[in-house]
C-alpha positions in Angstrom: -15.8 74.4 42.1 -19.8 73.2 41.6 -22.4 74.7 43.2 -23.8 73.5 47.3 -27.4 74.5 47.5 -29.6 73.6 50.5 -32.2 71.6 48.0 -35.4 72.2 50.7 -33.7 72.9 53.4 -35.5 76.9 53.3 -39.0 77.9 52.4 -41.7 80.3 51.4 -43.8 81.2 54.7 -45.5 84.6 53.0 -46.2 86.0 49.5 -48.5 88.6 48.6 -48.9 91.1 45.9 -50.2 94.8 46.0 -51.7 97.0 43.9 -51.6 95.1 41.1 -52.7 97.8 37.6 -53.8 100.9 39.4 -52.7 102.4 42.9 -52.0 105.7 42.6 -52.0 107.9 45.7 -48.9 105.4 46.5 -44.8 105.9 46.8 -42.8 103.0 46.1 -41.6 102.6 49.1 -45.7 102.3 50.9 -46.6 99.8 47.8 -43.2 97.0 48.9 -44.8 98.0 53.0 -47.7 97.4 52.1 -46.6 94.0 50.5 -44.4 92.7 53.0 -47.2 93.8 55.9 -49.4 91.1 53.7 -47.5 88.6 53.5 -45.8 88.2 57.1 -50.0 87.8 57.9 -49.9 85.5 55.2 -47.4 83.6 56.9 -48.5 84.0 61.0 -45.2 85.8 61.5 -44.6 89.1 63.2 -43.2 92.3 61.7 -40.4 92.1 64.6 -39.0 88.7 63.1 -37.5 89.6 60.4 -33.6 90.0 60.3 -33.0 90.3 56.7 -34.2 92.8 53.8 -34.5 92.0 49.8 -35.2 94.8 47.9 -34.5 97.0 44.8 -36.6 100.0 44.1 -36.8 101.7 41.1 -36.6 105.5 42.7 -34.9 104.9 45.5 -30.5 103.5 45.8 -30.9 103.4 49.0 -34.0 100.8 48.8 -32.6 98.1 51.7 -31.8 101.5 54.3 -35.8 102.9 53.4 -37.5 100.1 53.4 -35.8 99.7 56.9 -36.5 102.5 57.8 -40.6 102.8 57.0 -40.9 99.6 58.0 -39.0 100.5 61.8 -36.5 97.6 61.5 -33.5 97.1 62.7 -32.0 94.2 60.3 -29.0 92.4 60.3 -28.7 92.3 56.4 -29.8 94.2 53.8 -29.2 94.2 50.1 -30.1 96.5 47.5 -28.6 94.1 44.6 -29.6 96.0 41.2 -29.9 93.1 38.1 -33.5 94.4 36.7 -36.4 91.9 36.7 -33.3 89.4 37.4 -32.8 91.4 40.9 -35.1 89.4 42.9 -34.2 85.9 42.0 -30.7 86.6 42.9 -32.3 88.1 45.8 -34.0 84.6 46.5 -30.3 83.1 46.2 -28.6 84.8 48.8 -31.7 85.2 51.4 -31.3 81.1 50.6 -27.6 80.7 51.8 -27.5 83.1 54.9 -30.8 81.0 56.1 -29.3 77.8 55.9 -26.0 79.0 57.7 -28.1 80.5 60.3 -26.8 84.2 60.2 -30.5 84.8 59.3 -34.3 83.5 60.6 -36.8 85.5 58.4 -35.7 86.7 55.0 -38.3 89.1 53.2 -37.8 90.0 49.4 -39.7 92.8 48.0 -41.2 95.0 45.1 -43.3 97.9 44.6 -43.6 100.3 42.3 -46.4 102.9 40.5 -44.7 103.5 37.0 -49.0 103.9 35.6 -50.0 106.1 38.0 -46.9 108.0 37.7 -47.3 109.0 34.7 -48.0 105.5 32.6 -44.2 105.0 30.8 -41.3 102.6 32.3 -39.1 103.8 34.0 -35.8 103.0 34.7 -32.2 104.4 36.2 -30.7 102.6 33.6 -29.1 103.7 30.1 -27.5 102.6 27.6 -23.7 101.6 27.9 -21.0 103.9 27.1 -20.6 102.1 23.8 -24.2 101.6 22.6 -25.0 105.7 23.7 -23.8 107.5 20.2 -26.2 105.1 18.7 -29.7 106.3 20.6 -31.5 103.4 20.7 -34.5 102.9 22.6 -34.0 101.4 25.6 -34.1 99.1 26.4 -36.6 98.1 23.6 -34.2 98.1 20.4 -32.3 95.6 22.2 -34.5 93.0 22.0 -35.4 94.0 18.1 -32.6 93.0 17.9 -32.1 90.0 18.9 -35.5 89.7 18.0 -34.4 90.0 14.2 -31.5 88.1 14.3 -33.5 84.9 16.0 -36.1 85.6 12.7 -32.9 85.1 10.7 -31.5 82.5 12.0 -34.3 80.3 12.3 -37.0 81.5 10.3 -39.1 82.7 13.5 -42.6 84.8 11.9 -43.9 87.3 13.0 -47.0 84.8 14.1 -45.0 83.2 15.6 -44.1 85.9 17.8 -47.5 87.1 18.4 -48.6 84.1 19.8 -46.8 84.1 22.8 -49.0 87.3 23.1 -52.1 85.8 22.2 -51.9 82.4 24.6 -50.3 85.4 27.7 -53.8 87.0 27.5 -55.9 83.7 27.5 -54.4 82.6 30.3 -54.8 86.9 31.9 -59.0 85.8 31.3 -59.7 83.5 33.3 -57.2 85.7 36.6 -58.9 88.1 38.5 -55.8 90.1 39.4 -54.7 90.5 36.1 -54.8 94.0 34.4 -55.6 93.6 30.5 -58.2 91.7 29.6 -60.3 90.9 26.1 -59.9 89.6 22.7 -56.6 89.7 21.4 -55.7 87.8 18.5 -52.6 87.1 16.4 -53.5 89.5 13.5 -54.2 91.9 16.6 -50.6 91.7 17.3 -49.2 92.0 14.1 -51.3 94.9 13.3 -50.5 97.0 16.3 -48.2 100.5 16.0 -44.5 99.5 15.0 -42.5 100.3 17.8 -38.7 99.2 17.1 -39.0 97.0 14.0 -39.6 93.6 14.1 -41.6 94.4 17.7 -44.6 96.2 18.0 -46.7 97.1 21.0 -48.3 94.4 21.4 -45.4 92.4 21.6 -44.1 94.5 24.8 -44.8 94.2 28.1 -47.8 96.5 30.3 -46.9 99.1 32.3 -48.5 99.2 35.3 -48.6 99.9 39.4 -48.2 96.9 41.6 -46.0 95.6 44.6 -45.0 91.6 45.9 -43.5 90.2 48.5 -42.1 87.0 49.5 -41.2 85.5 52.8 -38.4 83.4 53.5 -37.5 80.9 56.3 -36.0 77.9 57.2 -38.1 75.0 56.0 -38.4 73.0 59.8 -40.1 75.8 60.6 -42.1 76.8 57.7 -43.6 73.3 57.9 -45.3 74.5 60.7 -46.8 77.6 59.3 -50.5 78.4 58.2 -49.4 77.9 54.1 -48.9 74.7 52.5 -45.4 74.0 52.5 -43.3 75.5 49.0 -39.6 75.1 50.1 -37.1 76.0 47.2 -35.5 73.2 45.5 -32.9 75.1 43.0 -31.8 78.3 42.6 -28.9 79.8 39.6 -28.2 83.2 38.4 -25.5 83.8 35.9 -24.3 87.2 34.5 -22.6 87.8 30.6 -22.5 91.2 29.9 -24.4 94.1 30.3 -26.2 95.0 26.7 -26.7 92.1 24.4 -24.9 93.7 21.6 -21.5 91.9 23.5 -23.3 88.6 23.1 -20.8 85.9 21.5 -23.9 85.1 19.9 -27.5 87.3 20.4 -29.9 84.5 20.0 -28.3 82.8 23.2 -28.6 84.5 26.9 -26.6 83.0 29.9 -30.3 81.3 30.6 -28.6 78.3 29.0 -26.4 78.1 32.6 -28.4 80.0 35.2 -31.5 76.9 34.2 -29.1 74.1 34.2 -28.0 75.2 36.8 -30.9 75.8 39.3 -32.0 72.6 38.0 -29.1 70.7 38.8 -29.7 71.4 42.2 -33.3 70.5 42.2 -32.1 67.0 40.9 -35.2 67.9 38.3 -34.8 67.9 33.8 -36.9 70.6 31.9 -39.3 67.6 31.6 -40.0 67.4 35.4 -41.1 70.9 35.3 -44.9 71.1 35.9 -45.2 75.2 35.1 -43.1 77.9 33.7 -43.3 81.1 34.3 -41.0 83.7 33.1 -40.0 87.4 32.3 -42.0 88.0 29.1 -41.2 91.6 29.1 -41.9 90.9 24.9 -42.0 88.9 22.9 -38.7 87.3 21.9 -37.8 86.7 26.1 -41.0 83.7 25.9 -39.1 82.0 22.8 -35.5 82.6 24.2 -36.3 81.0 27.9 -38.1 77.9 26.6 -35.0 77.5 24.3 -32.2 77.9 26.7 -33.9 76.7 29.6 -34.2 73.0 28.0 -38.2 73.0 27.3 -37.4 73.1 23.2 -34.2 73.2 21.4 -32.6 76.0 19.9 -34.2 78.1 17.4 -37.2 75.9 17.8 -39.1 78.8 20.3 -41.1 79.8 17.5 -42.6 76.5 16.1 -42.9 75.5 20.0 -45.3 78.5 21.3 -47.2 78.1 17.9 -48.0 74.9 19.0 -50.2 75.7 22.0 -47.9 74.4 23.9 -47.7 77.6 26.3 -51.6 78.2 26.4 -54.5 76.7 28.2 -54.6 73.4 28.0 -51.2 72.9 26.0 -48.4 70.7 27.0 -46.6 73.6 29.0 -48.4 75.9 32.1 -45.7 79.3 30.8 -47.2 82.4 32.8 -50.2 81.2 33.8 -51.1 85.1 35.3 -50.8 86.9 32.2 -47.4 87.4 32.5 -45.7 91.0 32.2 -47.6 91.3 29.0 -50.9 90.8 30.0 -51.2 90.8 33.8 -49.0 92.9 35.4 -45.7 94.9 34.6 -44.4 97.9 36.9 -41.3 98.2 35.6 -39.6 94.7 37.1 -41.8 91.6 37.1 -39.4 89.2 38.5 -41.1 89.0 42.1 -44.6 88.5 40.1 -43.2 84.8 38.6 -42.1 84.4 42.0 -45.2 84.2 43.1 -47.3 83.0 40.4 -44.8 80.0 41.5 -45.3 79.7 44.7 -49.6 79.7 44.1 -49.0 77.0 42.0 -47.2 75.2 44.3 -49.8 76.2 47.2 -52.7 74.8 44.6 -54.5 78.5 44.9 -53.1 80.6 41.8 -56.6 81.5 39.7 -55.2 79.4 36.8 -54.6 76.3 38.9 -52.7 73.2 37.0 -53.9 70.4 38.9 -51.4 68.1 40.3 -48.4 70.4 40.0 -45.8 70.0 42.2 -42.9 71.3 40.6 -42.4 75.2 39.1 -39.9 77.4 38.2 -39.6 80.9 37.8 -37.0 83.3 36.2 -36.3 86.5 36.0 -34.0 88.9 33.5 -32.8 92.2 33.6 -31.0 95.1 31.6 -30.6 93.2 27.6 -30.7 90.1 28.6 -27.6 90.6 30.6 -28.7 88.7 33.6 -30.9 85.8 34.3 -32.3 83.7 37.2 -34.0 80.6 37.8 -35.6 79.3 40.5 -37.0 76.0 41.2 -40.1 75.6 43.6 -41.5 72.4 44.9 -44.4 71.0 46.9 -44.6 69.2 50.6 -43.7 66.1 48.5 -40.8 67.4 46.3 -38.5 67.2 49.9 
């Protein structure tokens, strides 16, 4: 059975971030709730009109119920599906289908975390699965290190090429007022940083920050009359191949090789027609793997592609134009922030706006390269 998706019939009416970087004194639900309020104000939609809530919080297994209670809502539907950083792109798939079917009229997707101000360390309820746990890996870092080591062995990817991903992210962040990490960063700096799980070093790893974000989705016929430029959803797909990356048939290939082509087929677009790409860059190897799997370069050529400057400011493919999880923010899960940046690019309001951009891809990753989800946004000209 083929994919059926309501191309362009659902749009983002509101988008927001809140507390990016450090926001001491706020709980996760408070941060998510504030992001929802800001996104609804952005859309000029009242809180009482929300009938669908989609959320995953780092510290609340009943986050959908908690957010409804916190906001004083009685929604028709809540979804707390947890697929790590891919959760929110997966939430968007469900929301789009339900909105198009008329089951919902206004859906909100939200996230909030206070991981920096509450301790400064990445916190996750996830753990290595029962087969990996006896080896006591650093979760999730060692699994990404395994993928990086294999990519280096199989394709000749170098430490310098991995480091160039972090350098490109920092260059974007330096001109984004919202980004948490700024200042000079060289390939030598990345390679000289502390080794954590070979071959991954400290500067290959995402930040630990606070932050919240929210999107408001409605049917396009309503969104086009709203106060913001139209941002239709052109395609969205998720794919899950395993829980632990140790179960992969090929550790250098992720399920993005499935979710990406499916989402692009729904949108009627090829990789060459995507103007800007927002990837879940929890580690530098992520960007290389996803660029390959999504079709922006051939398998094994990701290292050379990023080292060429293609993803940096002024390059041929603007990637993570806010600075990504490596330099903008990473409050436990980054997926929402990739989508918000894609929406801002389509609205023409991004800090590092790409001139003439009409299409944007946002890609989420969860677990240990386990769950992948791809969303393609457009502007009014694409529907």
